[in-house]
C-alpha positions as CSV (number, residue, x, y, z in Angstrom):
1,M,-15.3,16.2,20.5
2,K,-14.2,16.6,16.3
3,A,-10.9,16.5,17.4
4,E,-12.2,12.8,20.3
5,F,-13.4,11.3,17.4
6,Q,-10.4,11.6,15.1
7,D,-8.5,10.1,17.7
8,K,-10.7,7.6,18.7
9,K,-11.2,6.8,15.7
10,A,-7.2,6.7,14.5
11,A,-6.9,4.7,17.6
12,A,-9.0,1.9,15.9
13,L,-7.1,2.1,12.9
14,K,-3.6,2.0,14.4
15,A,-5.0,-1.3,16.6
16,T,-6.2,-3.0,13.4
17,L,-3.6,-2.7,11.1
18,E,-1.0,-4.0,14.2
19,L,-3.1,-6.7,14.9
20,I,-4.1,-8.2,11.5
21,A,-0.8,-7.6,10.8
22,E,0.4,-10.2,14.2
23,Q,-2.7,-12.8,13.6
24,G,-4.4,-12.3,10.2
25,F,-8.6,-11.0,10.2
26,H,-9.8,-13.2,11.1
27,A,-8.2,-14.0,14.4
28,T,-8.1,-10.6,15.3
29,P,-12.3,-9.4,16.9
30,M,-13.9,-6.4,17.7
31,S,-13.7,-6.8,21.8
32,Q,-9.2,-7.5,20.5
33,I,-9.2,-3.8,18.7
34,A,-11.0,-1.7,21.1
35,Q,-8.9,-3.4,23.8
36,K,-6.0,-2.8,22.0
37,A,-7.2,0.9,20.7
38,N,-7.9,1.8,24.8
39,I,-11.6,2.2,23.1
40,G,-14.8,0.4,23.8
41,V,-16.2,-2.1,21.2
42,G,-19.0,0.3,21.1
43,T,-17.2,3.9,20.5
44,I,-16.5,1.3,17.5
45,Y,-19.0,1.0,16.3
46,R,-20.2,4.5,16.3
47,Y,-17.0,5.8,14.2
48,F,-17.6,1.3,12.2
49,T,-20.6,-0.1,10.7
50,C,-18.4,-3.6,11.1
51,K,-15.5,-5.0,11.5
52,E,-15.7,-5.5,7.1
53,D,-16.1,-1.0,6.8
54,L,-13.1,-0.6,9.7
55,I,-10.9,-2.7,7.4
56,N,-12.3,-1.4,4.1
57,I,-11.8,2.4,5.8
58,L,-8.6,0.9,7.0
59,Y,-7.3,-0.3,3.1
60,I,-8.5,3.1,2.2
61,D,-6.0,4.9,4.7
62,I,-3.5,3.3,3.9
63,K,-3.8,3.7,-0.4
64,T,-4.3,7.1,0.4
65,H,-1.2,7.8,2.3
66,L,0.9,4.7,0.1
67,T,-0.2,7.1,-3.1
68,R,0.9,10.2,-1.7
69,Y,3.5,8.6,0.2
70,I,5.2,7.4,-4.0
71,F,4.2,11.0,-5.4
72,R,5.1,12.9,-3.0
73,N,8.8,14.1,-5.8
74,R,7.3,13.9,-8.7
75,S,6.5,16.8,-10.8
76,E,5.1,17.0,-14.2
77,N,8.3,17.4,-16.1
78,M,9.7,14.7,-15.0
79,P,11.1,11.7,-17.8
80,V,8.8,9.0,-17.3
81,Q,11.5,7.1,-16.6
82,E,12.9,8.8,-13.9
83,G,9.3,8.8,-12.9
84,F,9.0,5.2,-12.3
85,K,12.5,4.6,-10.5
86,Q,11.3,6.8,-8.2
87,F,7.7,5.6,-8.3
88,L,9.5,2.4,-7.1
89,S,12.1,3.7,-5.3
90,N,9.2,5.8,-2.8
91,T,6.7,1.8,-3.1
92,I,10.7,0.2,-1.0
93,H,11.1,2.6,0.9
94,Y,7.4,3.6,2.3
95,F,6.7,-0.6,3.0
96,I,9.8,-0.4,4.5
97,E,9.3,2.3,6.7
98,N,5.6,0.4,7.5
99,P,5.4,-3.2,7.5
100,A,2.8,-4.0,9.1
101,E,1.2,-1.8,6.6
102,L,2.5,-3.9,3.7
103,S,1.3,-7.6,5.4
104,F,-2.2,-6.1,5.8
105,T,-2.4,-4.9,2.1
106,E,-1.2,-8.5,0.9
107,Q,-3.7,-9.9,3.2
108,Y,-6.4,-7.4,2.2
109,E,-6.1,-7.3,-1.7
110,N,-6.7,-11.5,-1.9
111,S,-10.2,-11.6,0.3
112,P,-13.3,-11.3,0.0
113,L,-14.1,-8.9,2.1
114,I,-13.2,-5.6,-0.4
115,T,-16.7,-4.2,-1.1
116,T,-17.4,-2.7,-4.9
117,A,-17.0,0.1,-3.3
118,T,-13.3,-0.4,-1.6
119,R,-12.4,-1.5,-5.1
120,E,-13.6,2.2,-7.6
121,E,-12.4,4.6,-4.7
122,S,-8.8,2.1,-4.2
123,S,-8.9,2.5,-8.5
124,R,-9.5,6.0,-7.9
125,I,-6.8,6.3,-5.6
126,S,-4.0,4.8,-7.6
127,E,-4.7,7.3,-10.6
128,P,-0.8,9.2,-10.3
129,A,0.5,5.1,-11.4
130,V,-1.7,4.2,-13.8
131,D,-0.9,7.5,-15.3
132,L,2.4,6.9,-14.3
133,F,2.1,3.5,-17.4
134,K,0.2,4.7,-19.5
135,Q,2.4,7.7,-20.0
136,A,5.2,4.9,-20.5
137,L,2.5,2.7,-23.3
138,E,2.3,6.1,-24.6
139,Q,6.4,6.6,-24.9
140,N,7.0,2.7,-26.2
141,L,8.8,2.4,-23.3
142,L,7.4,-0.6,-21.7
143,K,6.5,-4.2,-22.7
144,K,3.1,-4.5,-25.3
145,L,2.2,-6.3,-22.1
146,P,-0.7,-5.5,-20.7
147,L,-1.0,-2.6,-17.8
148,E,-2.1,-5.8,-15.2
149,I,0.3,-8.0,-15.9
150,L,3.2,-5.3,-15.9
151,G,1.5,-4.3,-12.5
152,A,2.1,-7.9,-11.6
153,L,5.2,-8.0,-12.8
154,I,6.9,-5.1,-11.0
155,S,4.2,-5.8,-7.4
156,G,5.5,-9.2,-6.8
157,A,9.5,-8.6,-7.8
158,T,8.9,-5.0,-5.3
159,I,7.4,-7.3,-2.5
160,A,10.0,-9.5,-2.7
161,L,12.7,-7.7,-2.2
162,I,10.8,-5.0,0.3
163,K,10.3,-9.0,2.7
164,L,13.9,-9.5,1.8
165,Y,14.9,-6.0,3.1
166,L,13.1,-6.6,6.2
167,S,14.7,-10.3,7.0
168,G,17.7,-8.6,7.2
169,K,19.5,-11.0,4.9
170,V,20.2,-8.4,2.6
171,K,21.2,-4.4,3.5
172,A,19.7,-1.7,1.3
173,D,22.7,-0.3,0.8
174,D,22.7,3.1,-1.9
175,T,24.0,1.2,-4.9
176,S,22.0,-2.6,-3.8
177,F,19.2,-1.1,-4.3
178,A,20.0,1.4,-7.1
179,A,21.0,-1.4,-9.4
180,S,17.4,-3.4,-7.7
181,I,15.1,-0.7,-9.0
182,D,17.6,-0.5,-12.6
183,A,16.0,-4.7,-12.4
184,I,12.7,-4.4,-11.8
185,W,12.7,-1.7,-14.3
186,E,15.0,-2.9,-17.3
187,M,12.3,-6.4,-16.9
188,I,9.3,-4.3,-18.1
189,K,10.6,-1.8,-20.3
190,K,10.9,-2.5,-24.2
């Protein structure tokens, strides 16, 4: 029964991700999610109290996978600058491999659907990234700007780069990719 629960829940999350990435939050009713997931609408309500609950759970699921992917090769002894470049590189690779998650995340983070509990859980999940920023600030490696501004600068450049690679207008070859990571680092370093 537990495996069936996980399968149906995973199917609902996957269907939600794909539909919202294609057509947005408001154009994606629960009935369409159920149809795409090949489960009944009533079944979805066994796992999620409402569409907003489903969307918040999906966001936390994506954030968890993203953070694990980004920091999968991080060691405590890694120099901060190398850790930052790995952070940027892994983020770009993750979203190139998962473009629907980028679309969903961009929509979600700018929507009123995000709950206080989800924001708090997202902050907890993001602690490794915040710790990396704090280490860089403590080592006097970054411009003296608030973390939020540094994060916005990195996020904007990184997302623009991901979209450029996804568009096919630029190939993500090793040389240009490494140069792009270096350019983002140069933008924020002291």
